[in-house]
Every structure is written in C-alpha cells, then in structure tokens.
C-alpha positions, 0 to 999 in steps of 0.5 A: 634689781629689787634685791639690790635696792633693798640692800642699798636702802638698808645700808643707807639706813644703818649709815644714817643711824651711825651718823646720828649717834656720831653727832650725839657723841660729839655734842658734849653737855659740859666742856672737857677742858680743865677749868682749874689749875694749881700753883705753884707747880712744886713746893720746897720745904726745909728746916727754915720753911716747914710749911707752905701754901698751894692755890687752887684757881677756878677759871671756869664759870661753874662752881668747882668741888675738889678733894685733896690728898698727899702721898709719899712719892717713890720710884721703882727699879724701872724709874716708874713713880709709886705712891704710898700713904703717909702720916708725915704731912699735914694739910688742910682742907681735904675737900673744898669748893671754889667759886667761879673766877676765885681761888682758895688756899691749901696749907701743907706742912711737915711733922718731922724735921728734915733728914739726911736725904730728901723726902718726896711727896705729891699733893693730889687735887682731884675734881669731884664731878657735880651732879649735872655732869654725872653719866647715866647709871650702868644698865639704864639703857640710856645714851648719855650725850657728852663725857664725864671727866674728873681732872686731877693735878699732881704736884711735887712736894720736896722736903730738903735734907739738912745738907743738900747735894745734887749730883749724878752720872751717866752710869752706862751707855750701851747698844744692841740691835740698833737700840742705844740705852743710857742709864742715868743715876742720881748720886746725890741726896736730893732729886734731879729733874732731867729736862732732856737726854741727847744721843749723838752718833759720830763717825770715825772722822767726827761727822755727826750721823744722827742726833735724837732728843728724849724727854726727861723726868725726875730721878729721886735720890739714890735711884736711876732711870734708863733712856733709849733711842733707835739708831737709824739703820743707814747710820749704824754701819758707820758709827764709831761713837755715841755721845750722851748728854743729859741736861738737868735744871742745874747739871750737865751729865755726859757719857759715851760709847765706843761702837762696835759693828756687831752692836748693830745686829746683836 
C-alpha cells in the first residue's frame, strides 16, 4: 500500500507540473495573428504602366517594422514555385516602419520594356520582430512564454508582354490504381490562374458516380501542372468516363478519359 501511494503521489506531481508548463505555453506575450496586410493582392505592369504602388497597412496597436524584397518567380517541372535574385525591378523602400493604424507605400517599377512573353516576379513584405517579441537566447535555459512569429506576404507582380495571349489545354487525363491525374498546360504567353479543377466520373448510361473539386494555382506561361484525385473504390468498377473541367479566371478547359477496368487495379 505504501509503495502504491508513493507512485500515485509522484504521478500526480508530474501531471501537475505538465499542466503548469502547458498553461504557460498557452499564455502568449504577443498576439500571433497578423496585424498587417498588403494591397493590392497583385500588380500588373505593361508598356503603358511601367510602375505601380503597394500599400502596407498596419491594423495593429504596435509599431510595425518590415523589410521588402523582390524575386524573379518561376516554376519547376512539378509546378512548384522557385525564386531567383533579379535586377530587373526597382523598388523603394527596402525597410520601413508603419505606425499603428497607418499605411505606407512601396513604389515598384521595371527597368526594361515588356518582352514577347510575360515576366513574373514576387514582392515579399516580411515583418521584422521587435525586441520585446524576441525569444530567449538558445542555451539560456529560460522558458519563453509565447511564440515569436514573423509574418510574410508574397504578392505577384506581372509584366505583361506586348501582345498578351491567354490560352491553355487539358493536355492529358489518365488513371492508375484508382488515382486519376490531369495535366493542364499553359499554351499562352501570360499566366493562367486556375481557380479549381473538377473531376467527374460517369457510368456508361451517363449517371454521375462521383465529383471531386481540387483547388487550383498559378500556371506560368509555357509550363504545366498536374492535379489528381482518388477515385472511390465503390465507383471505380462502374466507371466508363472521367471528365475534367479546369476553371481559370477567364478560361474553361475540358478533358476526358475513357476508363478501362484495368485502370482500377494497375
């Protein structure tokens, strides 16, 4: 009985200590919600408008310090965003302070004239944490109550070509092991912003067996991006066709696949 009591008392002590640490961590020094935003959400430049303005709006009660940078924006073979340093864009300032409930402007412009294809960049506005938000130094042995989070906005900047042409195609639809994939290619010289991609499965008599929406993303000129869904097991054996519809801001792109039963297993 005595041994059991000691074990129980020790367990309670550990449990209470864990609760204390838990509530300390749940008591933040600063709010972790973003108290600023950047407008507009994107900027289009061309031969007639070679410069523009972004506004950084501080809606919080504390002074806001931010640093600004611009990167050339591309995508790899898998459609993932990649960035590189650039000297094609000028902007000012590179660091700014925005007082509470105020806003300040970032001016941005292009050095060279538009080319035959769209050029794409991203403006980054990143919060610089103030000293009272800084965490304890590594190895200090002190437990910091709260979290330090630096928020960053990434905003597209598009430099339109001389003759913009927006076009695209559902290049291929296939299925294997109940996973249907659609590849959407941008065949124009400007970006496509895909809002959603819908996969619909139909039986031989036209009955709809399933419908799934996938969120879209930007596809830059000359590139492609794949979207995929899992086909419900109970529907796969009855499938005769999968129709794909990709909806962009200005286009609707359609594709289809005649389904073979072997696609459910292979």
